[in-house]
C-alpha positions in Angstrom: 26.3 -8.1 18.5 23.5 -6.5 20.4 21.4 -9.0 22.3 19.3 -7.2 24.9 19.4 -3.8 23.4 17.7 -4.7 20.2 14.3 -3.2 20.3 15.0 -0.1 22.5 12.8 1.9 20.1 9.7 2.4 22.1 6.9 3.6 19.8 8.1 2.5 16.3 5.8 -0.5 15.9 4.6 -0.6 12.3 1.6 -2.9 12.8 -1.5 -3.0 15.0 -2.7 -5.7 17.3 -4.9 -8.5 16.1 -8.2 -8.6 18.0 -10.2 -11.4 16.3 -13.6 -12.5 17.5 -12.2 -15.4 19.4 -10.9 -13.0 21.9 -14.5 -11.9 22.7 -16.0 -15.3 23.1 -17.4 -16.3 26.5 -15.3 -18.7 28.5 -15.4 -20.1 31.9 -13.6 -17.7 34.4 -10.1 -19.1 35.4 -9.5 -20.2 39.0 -7.6 -17.8 41.2 -4.9 -19.2 43.4 -2.5 -17.7 46.0 1.3 -17.8 46.1 3.3 -20.3 48.2 3.6 -17.6 50.9 0.1 -16.4 50.8 -1.4 -13.2 49.4 -4.4 -14.7 47.7 -7.0 -12.2 46.6 -9.8 -12.5 44.1 -9.0 -10.9 40.7 -12.1 -9.2 39.3 -11.6 -8.2 35.6 -14.5 -5.8 36.0 -12.4 -3.7 38.4 -9.1 -2.9 36.5 -8.2 -0.3 39.1 -7.9 -2.7 41.9 -4.2 -2.9 43.1 -2.5 -6.1 43.7 1.1 -7.5 44.2 2.8 -10.5 42.6 6.1 -12.2 43.4 7.3 -15.0 41.1 10.4 -17.1 40.5 11.2 -19.0 37.2 13.9 -21.6 36.9 15.0 -23.3 33.7 17.6 -26.1 33.7 18.8 -27.8 30.5 21.5 -29.9 29.1 22.5 -31.0 25.6 25.1 -30.8 22.9 26.4 -27.9 20.7 28.1 -28.3 17.3 30.0 -25.1 16.9 31.7 -24.7 13.5 34.0 -21.7 13.2 35.7 -20.9 9.9 38.6 -18.5 9.8 38.4 -16.2 6.8 40.8 -13.4 5.8 42.5 -11.7 8.7 39.8 -12.5 11.3 41.0 -14.8 14.1 39.0 -17.7 15.3 40.3 -17.5 18.9 38.2 -17.7 22.0 35.2 -19.5 20.4 33.3 -22.2 22.1 34.0 -25.7 20.7 31.7 -28.5 19.9 30.7 -30.6 22.9 28.3 -31.2 25.8 26.8 -28.2 27.5 24.6 -27.3 30.5 22.6 -24.2 31.1 20.7 -22.7 34.0 18.5 -19.7 34.0 16.8 -18.1 37.1 14.5 -15.1 37.1 12.9 -13.3 40.1 10.1 -10.9 39.4 8.0 -8.4 41.4 4.9 -6.5 40.2 2.7 -4.0 42.1 -0.2 -1.9 41.0 -3.2 -2.2 38.6 -3.4 -3.2 35.0 -2.8 0.5 33.9 -0.7 1.9 36.8 2.0 -0.5 37.8 5.7 -1.0 38.7 7.3 -4.1 37.3 10.8 -5.3 38.2 12.8 -8.4 37.4 16.3 -9.8 37.9 17.7 -12.6 35.8 20.9 -14.7 35.9 22.2 -17.2 33.4 25.2 -19.5 33.2 26.3 -22.2 30.9 29.0 -24.9 31.3 30.7 -26.4 28.1 32.9 -29.4 27.9 35.2 -27.9 25.3 36.6 -24.5 24.5 35.0 -21.6 26.4 34.0 -23.7 29.4 31.7 -21.2 31.2 29.7 -18.3 30.1 27.7 -16.1 32.5 25.1 -13.4 32.0 22.7 -11.3 34.0 20.0 -8.7 33.6 18.0 -6.3 35.8 14.9 -4.5 34.6 12.6 -1.8 36.0 9.4 -0.6 34.2 6.6 1.6 35.1 3.3 2.8 33.6 1.2 5.7 34.8 -2.2 6.6 33.4 -2.8 10.4 33.1 -6.5 10.9 32.9 -8.8 8.9 30.6 -7.0 9.5 27.4 -3.2 9.5 28.1 -0.5 7.3 29.7 3.2 7.5 30.4 5.6 4.5 30.4 9.3 4.4 31.2 12.0 1.8 31.9 15.6 1.0 32.5 17.7 -2.2 31.9 21.2 -3.1 33.0 22.9 -6.2 31.6 26.1 -8.2 31.6 25.8 -10.1 28.4 27.5 -12.4 25.8 28.2 -11.3 22.2 25.8 -12.9 19.8 23.5 -11.2 17.4 25.5 -7.9 16.7 22.1 -6.1 15.9 21.6 -7.9 12.6 17.9 -7.9 13.3 17.7 -4.5 14.7 15.3 -3.3 12.0 12.8 -6.0 12.9 12.3 -4.9 16.5 10.0 -2.1 15.4 7.6 -4.7 13.7 7.6 -7.6 16.0 5.4 -7.8 19.2 7.2 -6.2 22.1 10.3 -5.7 20.0 11.4 -9.3 20.5 13.6 -11.1 17.9 13.4 -14.8 17.7 16.4 -16.6 19.1 17.7 -13.8 21.3 18.8 -15.4 24.5 21.3 -14.6 27.3 22.6 -18.2 27.2 23.6 -18.2 23.5 26.9 -16.5 23.5 29.7 -18.3 21.7 32.9 -16.3 22.5 34.8 -15.3 25.7 34.0 -11.6 25.2 31.6 -10.0 27.7 29.7 -6.7 27.6 28.1 -4.3 30.0 24.9 -2.7 28.6 22.6 -0.1 29.8 19.3 1.0 28.2 16.6 3.5 29.1 13.3 4.5 27.5 10.3 6.8 28.0 7.1 7.1 26.0 3.8 8.8 26.2 0.5 8.3 24.2 -2.7 10.2 23.9 -6.1 9.1 22.5 -7.5 12.2 20.9 -10.7 10.4 19.9 -11.7 6.7 20.0 -10.2 6.5 16.5 -7.1 8.8 16.8 -4.0 8.0 18.8 -0.5 9.6 19.0 2.6 8.0 20.5 5.9 9.7 21.2 9.0 7.9 22.5 12.7 8.3 23.3 15.3 5.7 24.1 19.1 5.6 24.7 21.5 2.7 25.1 25.2 2.2 25.8 27.4 -1.0 25.3 30.9 -1.4 26.5 33.2 -4.4 26.2 34.7 -5.6 29.5 36.8 -8.4 28.1 38.5 -8.6 24.8 38.5 -6.0 22.0 35.3 -4.3 20.9 33.7 -1.0 20.1 32.1 1.3 22.6 28.6 2.0 21.3 26.3 4.8 22.1 22.8 4.9 20.5 19.7 7.1 20.9 16.4 7.1 19.2 13.3 9.3 19.0 10.0 8.3 17.4 6.6 9.7 16.5 3.5 7.7 15.4 -0.1 8.4 14.7 -2.8 5.9 14.1 -6.2 6.6 12.6 -8.8 3.8 12.7 -11.1 5.1 10.1 -12.9 1.8 10.1 -13.2 -0.9 12.8 -11.1 -3.3 10.7 -8.8 -0.7 9.0 -6.1 1.6 10.4 -3.9 4.2 8.8 -0.5 4.5 10.4 2.1 7.3 10.1 5.5 7.2 11.8 8.8 9.0 11.9 11.9 7.7 13.6 15.3 9.3 14.3 18.4 7.3 15.2 21.9 8.2 16.1 24.7 5.7 16.6 28.4 6.3 17.4 31.0 3.5 17.9 34.5 4.2 19.2 37.5 1.8 19.5 41.2 1.4 19.2 40.9 -0.5 15.8 38.1 1.6 14.2 37.7 5.2 13.3 34.6 6.8 14.8 31.9 7.0 12.2 28.8 8.6 13.8 25.7 7.8 11.8 22.3 9.6 11.9 19.2 8.3 10.2 15.7 9.7 9.6 13.0 7.2 8.6 9.5 8.2 7.6 6.9 5.6 6.5 3.2 5.4 6.0 1.1 2.3 5.9 -2.1 0.5 6.8 -3.3 -2.3 9.0 -6.2 -4.4 7.9 -8.0 -7.1 9.9 -10.6 -9.7 8.7 -12.5 -12.1 10.9 -12.9 -15.6 9.5 -15.0 -17.0 12.2 -15.5 -17.1 16.0 -12.0 -18.3 16.6 -10.2 -17.3 13.4 -8.8 -14.0 12.1 -6.3 -12.7 9.7 -4.5 -9.3 9.8 -2.2 -7.6 7.2 0.1 -4.7 7.7 2.3 -2.9 5.2 4.2 0.4 5.1 6.5 2.2 2.8 8.7 5.3 2.8 12.4 6.3 2.8 15.4 6.4 5.2 17.8 9.3 4.8 21.2 8.7 6.5 24.2 10.9 7.1 27.6 10.1 8.5 29.1 13.1 10.4 32.5 14.3 9.3 35.6 13.1 11.2 39.3 13.9 11.1 39.9 11.3 8.3 36.5 11.1 6.5 34.1 13.5 5.0 30.4 13.6 5.7 28.4 11.4 3.4 24.6 11.5 2.8 22.5 8.8 1.2 18.7 7.9 0.9 17.4 4.4 0.4 13.8 3.1 0.2 12.4 1.6 3.5 9.4 -0.4 4.3 7.8 -3.1 6.3 5.0 -5.7 6.0 3.5 -8.6 7.8 0.7 -11.1 8.2 -0.8 -12.5 11.4 -3.0 -15.5 11.2 -5.1 -17.1 13.9 -6.4 -20.4 12.5 -8.1 -21.4 15.8 -7.7 -21.0 19.6 -4.7 -23.3 19.4 -3.0 -22.4 16.1 -1.3 -19.1 15.1 1.2 -17.9 12.6 3.0 -14.5 11.9 5.5 -13.3 9.3 7.2 -9.9 9.4 9.6 -8.3 6.9 11.6 -5.0 7.1 14.1 -2.9 5.1 16.1 -0.3 6.9 19.7 1.0 7.6 21.5 -0.8 10.5 24.8 -0.9 12.2 26.5 -4.0 13.6 26.9 -2.6 17.1 30.2 -3.4 18.8 31.6 -4.9 15.6 31.8 -2.4 12.9 30.9 1.3 12.6 29.8 1.3 9.0 26.2 1.3 8.0 24.4 -1.4 6.0 21.2 -1.4 3.9 19.6 -4.4 5.5 16.7 -6.6 4.6 15.3 -8.8 7.4 12.5 -11.2 7.9 11.1 -13.3 10.9 8.6 -16.1 11.2 6.8 -17.4 14.3 4.4 -20.3 14.4 2.7 -21.9 17.5 0.4 -24.9 18.0 -1.2 -26.4 21.1 -2.4 -30.0 21.5 -4.8 -30.4 24.4 -3.8 -28.6 27.6 -0.4 -30.1 28.0 1.5 -29.9 24.7 2.9 -26.7 23.1 5.0 -26.6 19.9 6.4 -23.4 18.6 8.8 -22.6 15.8 10.7 -19.4 15.1 13.1 -18.2 12.4 14.8 -15.0 11.3 17.1 -14.0 8.4 19.0 -10.8 7.6 21.2 -9.7 4.8 22.9 -6.4 4.6 25.2 -4.6 2.1 27.5 -1.6 2.8 26.1 1.7 2.0 27.5 4.7 -0.1 29.9 2.6 -2.2 31.9 0.9 0.6 32.7 -2.8 0.4 31.4 -5.4 2.7 28.2 -7.4 3.4 26.8 -9.7 6.0 24.1 -12.3 6.3 22.8 -14.2 9.3 20.0 -16.6 10.1 18.7 -18.5 13.0 15.9 -20.9 13.7 14.5 -22.8 16.7 11.8 -25.4 17.5 10.5 -26.1 21.0 8.4 -28.9 22.3 6.9 -28.3 25.7 5.0 -30.7 27.9 3.1 -29.2 30.8 3.3 -31.8 33.6 1.4 -29.6 36.0 0.6 -25.9 36.6 4.0 -25.2 38.0 6.5 -27.2 35.8 7.1 -28.5 32.3 9.5 -30.6 30.4 11.1 -29.0 27.3 13.0 -30.1 24.2 14.7 -27.3 22.0 16.6 -27.5 18.8 18.2 -24.2 17.5 20.4 -23.2 14.6 22.6 -20.1 14.1 24.8 -19.0 11.2 26.5 -15.7 10.3 28.9 -14.7 7.5 30.9 -11.5 7.2 32.3 -10.7 3.8 35.0 -7.9 3.3 33.6 -5.8 6.1 36.0 -3.0 6.9 37.1 -2.1 10.5 35.9 -5.3 12.1 37.0 -6.0 15.7 39.7 -8.6 16.0 39.0 -12.0 17.5 35.5 -12.2 16.0 35.0 -15.1 13.5 33.9 -14.0 10.1 31.9 -17.3 9.8 30.3 -19.2 12.6 27.6 -21.9 12.5 26.0 -23.7 15.4 23.5 -26.6 15.9 22.2 -27.0 19.4 20.0 -29.6 21.2 18.7 -29.0 24.7 16.6 -31.2 27.0 15.4 -29.6 30.2 12.8 -28.7 32.8 11.1 -25.4 33.3 9.7 -24.5 36.8 7.4 -21.6 37.7 6.8 -20.7 41.3 4.2 -18.1 42.4 5.6 -16.9 45.7 3.1 -14.2 46.8 0.0 -12.7 45.4 -3.0 -13.9 43.3 -2.6 -15.8 40.1 -5.0 -17.1 37.5 -4.9 -20.7 36.6 -5.5 -20.6 32.9 
């Protein structure tokens, strides 16, 4: 059920960045404007060490209809689940950033609320983040951050493996406003990472992250996770990079209805990132990696330690058809745990798809989708599958605000999963339609009008 903690692995990214030729074409410099309360200062890209401050506020208001279909299977209850009906949502975010492009402090605070006509009538969530980056000489840099959140139950980490392969560790469809039960959680996450460029073609990244989740309403499992990663990239050609990575994860979940089953995993993979430029504004990139994941459940009072090894891998394609059209597909195989829901590990296959198109300067269309299917490890019974998709149409009325239309779909199925928290539906499907407005207010600082 993890929503914001998916992706706390800092340096496990299995693919490189696409840098096609269109990114190097000469364009007219954007205009620089100041915030509503001043602070305008010219932004010169030729001086990345010039410090600046930015204060912003984002507000999203939407209304629509949710079709929530909950099916009670086995002993799982279908209580406390939001019912079908009209719904309204509000999302506000305040952000502050100070520093340069390489040495900065970035903070944000976000609050969300939703009002439903039937069932669970009001859901609230919030998040506070603090991130910093410090350059250490010309070849190394340090990054760190912390997140505190009050969140709804939603994805239960079904897409956790994908966060090491998608940009910024973001899984399509993860949203604070998408909870469908009355249960609330407190979550905390921290991470730190350091990288060093040994040569212009050799780079090493080391990272560590830790997260905790605790239910504050209803039944659930306290979760404590930690992760450490090591990665090395060797760009032996301008368009080809060899990548080697190792990742260690440990997860422990404790609750009144489930026996603690601490899980440790070691994942080692090796792969390659290839890029091919198709024209001034077009490029395609491929990444693929393969290896193995060795997992071990630590011995408890009622169970013996179990070890197992499964093949692991990842792959993807990123395609830029023009300045206005892009497409990416990522797949992953790993061992995951449904955090807060069940302590047993699953061999999980997952995939995500993102497509984006722009029409003129005002219309943006993007579509996202993700699918995950997991089977219980080392002979246990149980399986799960979940899928989600969304399509957004955005019309930019002016620089500061836009009209949006969003359709989203969500579905999960739990089959014979042992030690599942009570009150969580074994099957839930949702169709949602939203109409709304998105407002961006630059309050202080200098901003580029792209």
